Structures are given as structure tokens and as C-alpha cells.
C-alpha positions as CSV (number, residue, x, y, z in Angstrom):
1,X,-1.2,19.4,-17.3
2,X,-2.1,19.5,-13.6
3,X,-0.2,22.7,-12.8
4,X,-0.5,26.1,-14.7
5,X,0.4,29.7,-14.1
6,X,-2.1,32.4,-13.0
7,X,-2.1,36.1,-14.1
8,X,0.6,36.8,-11.5
9,X,2.9,34.1,-12.9
10,X,2.3,31.9,-9.8
11,X,1.9,28.1,-10.0
12,X,-1.6,26.9,-9.4
13,X,-2.5,23.2,-9.2
14,X,-5.7,21.9,-10.8
15,X,-7.4,21.2,-7.4
16,X,-7.1,24.9,-6.5
17,X,-8.1,26.2,-9.9
18,X,-11.2,28.5,-10.3
19,X,-13.1,28.5,-13.6
20,X,-13.6,32.2,-13.5
21,X,-9.8,32.8,-13.5
22,X,-7.4,32.7,-16.4
23,X,-4.5,30.3,-16.5
24,X,-1.5,30.0,-18.8
25,X,0.9,27.4,-20.0
26,X,4.3,27.5,-18.3
27,X,6.0,26.6,-21.6
28,X,4.3,28.8,-24.2
29,X,2.3,31.2,-22.0
30,X,-0.9,30.6,-24.1
31,X,-4.3,30.6,-22.3
32,X,-5.5,27.3,-21.0
33,X,-8.9,25.7,-20.3
34,X,-10.0,23.4,-17.5
35,X,-11.0,20.1,-18.9
36,X,-12.6,16.8,-17.7
37,X,-14.2,18.2,-14.6
38,X,-16.9,15.5,-14.8
39,X,-14.9,12.7,-16.4
40,X,-14.7,9.2,-14.8
41,X,-11.7,8.1,-17.0
42,X,-9.2,11.0,-16.6
43,X,-8.5,13.6,-13.9
44,X,-9.5,17.2,-14.3
45,X,-6.6,19.1,-15.9
46,X,-5.5,22.1,-17.8
47,X,-5.4,21.9,-21.6
48,X,-4.5,24.2,-24.5
49,X,-7.3,25.6,-26.4
50,X,-8.0,24.2,-29.9
51,X,-5.6,25.3,-32.5
52,X,-2.8,26.3,-30.0
53,X,0.7,25.1,-30.8
54,X,3.0,24.6,-27.8
55,X,6.8,24.1,-27.8
56,X,6.2,21.0,-25.6
57,X,4.5,18.7,-28.1
58,X,4.9,15.5,-26.0
59,X,1.8,13.7,-24.9
60,X,1.2,13.8,-21.1
61,X,-0.8,11.3,-19.1
62,X,-3.8,12.7,-17.3
63,X,-4.9,9.5,-15.5
64,X,-5.8,9.2,-11.8
65,X,-2.7,7.0,-11.3
66,X,-0.4,9.6,-12.8
67,X,-1.9,12.4,-10.7
68,X,-1.6,10.4,-7.5
69,X,2.0,9.7,-8.2
70,X,2.8,13.4,-8.9
71,X,1.1,14.3,-5.6
72,X,3.6,12.2,-3.7
73,X,6.0,15.1,-4.3
74,X,5.8,18.8,-3.2
75,X,4.3,21.1,-5.8
76,X,7.6,22.9,-6.4
77,X,9.1,19.7,-7.8
78,X,6.1,18.9,-10.1
79,X,5.8,19.7,-13.8
80,X,9.1,21.6,-13.9
81,X,9.9,23.3,-17.2
82,X,13.3,22.2,-18.6
83,X,14.9,24.2,-21.4
84,X,17.8,23.5,-23.7
85,X,18.7,24.7,-27.2
86,X,15.3,26.5,-27.6
87,X,13.5,23.3,-26.7
88,X,11.2,23.3,-23.6
89,X,9.5,20.3,-22.0
90,X,7.7,19.7,-18.7
91,X,9.2,17.0,-16.5
92,X,6.6,15.2,-14.4
93,X,8.9,15.5,-11.4
94,X,12.4,17.1,-11.2
95,X,14.1,16.5,-7.9
96,X,17.7,16.1,-6.7
97,X,19.0,15.8,-10.3
98,X,16.5,13.2,-11.3
99,X,13.7,13.6,-13.8
100,X,10.9,11.1,-12.9
101,X,8.4,10.3,-15.7
102,X,5.2,8.4,-14.7
103,X,3.6,6.5,-17.6
104,X,0.1,4.9,-17.5
105,X,-0.9,5.2,-21.1
106,X,0.9,3.8,-24.2
107,X,3.9,5.7,-25.4
108,X,6.0,5.2,-28.5
109,X,9.6,3.9,-28.7
110,X,10.6,7.1,-30.4
111,X,9.2,9.3,-27.7
112,X,10.9,7.3,-24.9
113,X,14.2,7.8,-26.8
114,X,13.5,11.5,-27.4
115,X,12.8,12.2,-23.7
116,X,15.8,10.2,-22.6
117,X,18.1,12.0,-24.9
118,X,16.7,15.5,-24.0
119,X,16.9,15.1,-20.3
120,X,20.2,13.3,-20.2
121,X,21.7,16.0,-22.5
122,X,20.4,18.6,-19.9
123,X,22.5,16.8,-17.3
124,X,19.7,14.9,-15.5
125,X,19.3,11.2,-14.7
126,X,15.9,9.8,-15.8
127,X,13.7,7.4,-13.9
128,X,10.6,5.9,-15.6
129,X,7.8,4.5,-13.5
130,X,5.3,2.4,-15.5
131,X,1.8,1.4,-14.2
132,X,1.8,-2.4,-14.3
133,X,-1.4,-2.8,-12.2
134,X,-3.4,-5.8,-13.5
135,X,-0.6,-6.4,-16.1
136,X,1.6,-8.8,-14.1
137,X,1.3,-12.5,-14.0
138,X,3.5,-15.5,-13.2
139,X,4.7,-17.8,-15.9
140,X,2.8,-21.1,-16.1
141,X,0.5,-20.0,-13.3
142,X,-2.0,-17.2,-14.0
143,X,-3.5,-17.4,-10.6
144,X,-0.3,-17.7,-8.5
145,X,1.2,-15.0,-6.2
146,X,3.0,-12.2,-8.0
147,X,4.9,-11.3,-4.9
148,X,8.6,-11.5,-6.2
149,X,9.7,-12.7,-2.8
150,X,7.6,-15.8,-3.1
151,X,8.8,-16.9,-6.6
152,X,10.6,-20.2,-6.9
153,X,13.9,-20.4,-8.6
154,X,12.4,-21.5,-11.9
155,X,9.5,-19.0,-11.9
156,X,9.4,-15.7,-13.7
157,X,7.1,-12.7,-13.9
158,X,5.5,-11.5,-17.1
159,X,4.4,-7.9,-17.9
160,X,1.5,-7.8,-20.3
161,X,2.6,-4.7,-22.2
162,X,4.1,-4.2,-25.8
163,X,7.8,-4.8,-25.5
164,X,8.8,-3.2,-28.9
165,X,8.6,0.3,-27.3
166,X,11.6,-0.5,-25.1
167,X,13.9,-1.9,-27.8
168,X,17.3,-0.2,-27.7
169,X,16.2,2.1,-24.9
170,X,18.8,1.0,-22.4
171,X,21.3,3.9,-22.0
172,X,23.4,5.4,-19.3
173,X,21.6,7.4,-16.5
174,X,18.2,6.0,-17.5
175,X,16.4,3.6,-15.1
176,X,13.1,1.8,-15.5
177,X,10.7,0.7,-12.8
178,X,7.3,-0.9,-12.9
179,X,4.8,-0.4,-10.0
180,X,1.9,-2.6,-9.1
181,X,-0.3,-3.5,-6.1
182,X,-0.2,-7.0,-4.6
183,X,-0.3,-9.0,-1.4
184,X,3.2,-9.4,0.0
185,X,4.7,-11.9,2.4
186,X,4.9,-10.1,5.6
187,X,3.8,-11.1,9.1
188,X,0.9,-10.5,9.1
189,X,0.4,-10.4,5.3
190,X,-0.4,-7.0,3.9
191,X,-1.4,-5.4,0.6
192,X,1.2,-3.0,-0.8
193,X,2.3,-1.0,-3.8
194,X,5.7,-2.4,-4.9
195,X,8.2,-1.5,-7.5
196,X,10.6,-3.6,-9.6
197,X,13.8,-2.2,-11.0
198,X,13.9,-3.5,-14.6
199,X,17.2,-4.6,-16.3
200,X,15.9,-6.4,-19.4
201,X,12.6,-6.9,-21.2
202,X,12.0,-10.0,-23.2
203,X,9.0,-11.1,-25.3
204,X,7.6,-13.2,-22.6
205,X,9.2,-12.2,-19.3
206,X,10.9,-9.4,-17.4
207,X,14.3,-9.3,-15.7
208,X,14.4,-7.2,-12.6
209,X,17.2,-6.3,-10.3
210,X,16.6,-6.9,-6.5
211,X,16.8,-3.5,-4.9
212,X,19.0,-3.1,-1.8
213,X,17.8,-1.0,1.1
214,X,17.6,-1.3,4.9
215,X,14.7,-2.9,6.6
216,X,14.5,-2.7,10.4
217,X,18.3,-2.2,10.6
218,X,19.0,-5.1,8.3
219,X,19.8,-5.3,4.6
220,X,16.8,-6.2,2.6
221,X,16.7,-7.1,-1.1
222,X,13.8,-8.1,-3.3
223,X,11.5,-5.3,-4.4
224,X,11.1,-1.7,-3.4
225,X,8.0,-0.4,-1.6
226,X,6.4,2.7,-3.3
227,X,6.5,4.6,0.0
228,X,10.3,4.0,0.4
229,X,10.9,5.0,-3.2
230,X,9.3,8.4,-2.6
231,X,11.0,8.8,0.8
232,X,14.4,8.2,-0.8
233,X,14.3,11.6,-2.5
234,X,14.0,13.6,0.7
235,X,17.1,15.0,2.5
236,X,18.7,12.1,4.4
237,X,19.6,12.7,8.0
238,X,22.3,10.7,9.8
239,X,19.9,9.0,12.1
240,X,17.5,8.1,9.2
241,X,17.5,4.4,8.2
242,X,16.8,5.5,4.6
243,X,19.0,5.4,1.5
244,X,18.9,8.0,-1.2
245,X,17.5,7.0,-4.6
246,X,21.1,7.0,-6.0
247,X,22.3,4.7,-3.2
248,X,19.4,2.3,-3.9
249,X,20.2,2.0,-7.6
250,X,24.0,2.0,-7.0
251,X,23.8,-0.8,-4.4
252,X,21.4,-2.8,-6.5
253,X,23.8,-2.7,-9.4
254,X,26.6,-3.9,-7.2
255,X,24.3,-6.7,-6.0
256,X,23.8,-7.6,-9.7
257,X,27.5,-7.9,-10.2
258,X,27.8,-10.2,-7.1
259,X,25.2,-12.5,-8.6
260,X,26.9,-12.5,-11.9
261,X,30.2,-13.4,-10.3
262,X,28.6,-16.2,-8.3
263,X,27.0,-17.5,-11.5
264,X,30.4,-17.7,-13.2
265,X,31.5,-19.9,-10.4
266,X,28.5,-22.2,-11.1
267,X,26.7,-21.5,-7.9
268,X,23.1,-22.6,-8.3
269,X,20.5,-19.9,-8.4
270,X,18.8,-21.1,-5.2
271,X,22.1,-20.6,-3.4
272,X,22.6,-16.9,-4.2
273,X,23.5,-14.9,-1.1
274,X,25.2,-11.8,0.1
275,X,28.2,-12.5,2.3
276,X,29.3,-10.3,5.1
277,X,32.3,-9.1,3.1
278,X,30.0,-8.1,0.3
279,X,27.6,-6.2,2.5
280,X,30.4,-3.9,3.5
281,X,30.4,-2.7,-0.1
282,X,27.0,-1.2,0.3
283,X,26.7,2.4,1.6
284,X,24.2,3.6,4.1
């Protein structure tokens, strides 16, 4: 864990921890140690001492990628303890009714299912963000651009990760994203962290839903920039050209329905579009 409690029951993040002080687990209140201070593979973190049993028996990622994602959110929203029916678990981030789980390391199908059921039974929506850096390639072209906006109609993206863990994991109020870094088609071209909202996972390719959000006062749809994803959870002001996370997902699902309706009318994939009448369905 990256956040623990001090002797005064105050939250302390790992970067502010002092080895001479005592720290305690926010779930079981057992003493913790500071680990991996000199490691190159994982971030320094708090850990239970050997032989300690904690109510939160889920494995938690201690990678640099995971830590950097959590730090995008204020400390009060990080590693929040959720409790129900004598079960306690730490959500990576809990904000605006969403539990956000960041996953860099492998995780079993059963644990994904268990987390989804626990958090949704607690009344929260769940968003998974998976690290797909260096794991995305284009079908039939290993060296081609993996910018989704540059894909041809017949091209697909592949995610080099075991798919069995996601079998039967689709359920209400659970959403899956992958995040990776690539060069994107802007003028001038730039490197960016982008996110894809996954709808299906197949043995050889992924199906993602173009995300709907405003760009320079116009409606954009393709992928979601990491910065925009984080910003979507902050309080939205009337003069902000920003959608909430719920609006992004809701509008993207409406867009999916538009595409499906067009497909039923035998409109070729390359002619998919959003008409002015359909744009009115999206909320800003």
C-alpha cells in the first residue's frame, strides 16, 4: 500500500513516511514496515510484517505505473477503505461514486469477479484501467501505427495479454479501459497517453468503443486522453468544456447504439457518422 495511518490515525503517503515512525494498516490496524526503498522494479511501499493476517487479502500492485496513476488524484480519494458485511477492502481510488482499480500486474479471473461483485454490492460503479504499454499491436502489421484514429476500416488492434481472465466479467456498472502511450495524429504530431473503452475481448483482437467528448468546442470521438479521463472526475463548472466520467461513458454507449442501428441498415463501416440530429442526444 502507498498510504498508511500514523499513531494519530492520520493518513500518511509513502513519500512522506519516516522510518523511525510507526505506521498501521487502515484495514486491520496492524503495524506496517516500509519496503522496497532501493528497488528498481517496484515503488517503495508499506507492507504487513511477516505472519500478519489482514482482512483485505487481495493482491495490490506496487508498480511505478500504478503509483503514478493514483497520484493523479488527491490523497483523500486514494486507497479508501470500503466495508460491507464484515468485509473490508482498499479501493485504489474512490471518487464520485466510482471505484477505480489500476492494474499493471497479472490478476486472476476470480479476483476480478470478486472485486466487481464486492464494490457493486456496496453501491459503486467500477472502472478498471489496465496497463497496455508495449502490449498493443496492429493486426497484420507489427510495425504500424497503433493510433486508433489512423486505423483503416479492415484493421484491428491486438492486446498481448491473457484473455481468459476476462471471460464472463462483463456486468452492469463495470467498465474496462486500457491505457498506453503512442504517437497520435495531431497537428503537429505529439506523443500522448491514450485510453480505449473496451466492449469485448476476443482471442486475437479487442473491441473498443469510441469515446465521446468535446474537443475545441466540437464533438470528438475516437480514444480518450489520460489527462481528460482524470479531469472528468473533478467538479464540472458551467463554463468548462469538460464532460463528467458518467457522461463520457453514457454518450459513448449511445454512440455504439447509433453505429449498430446504421449497421442494420447495411451502411458500410467506412461511412459511419454522427448526424446533427444524433449529436443532440449527447449531453454536455
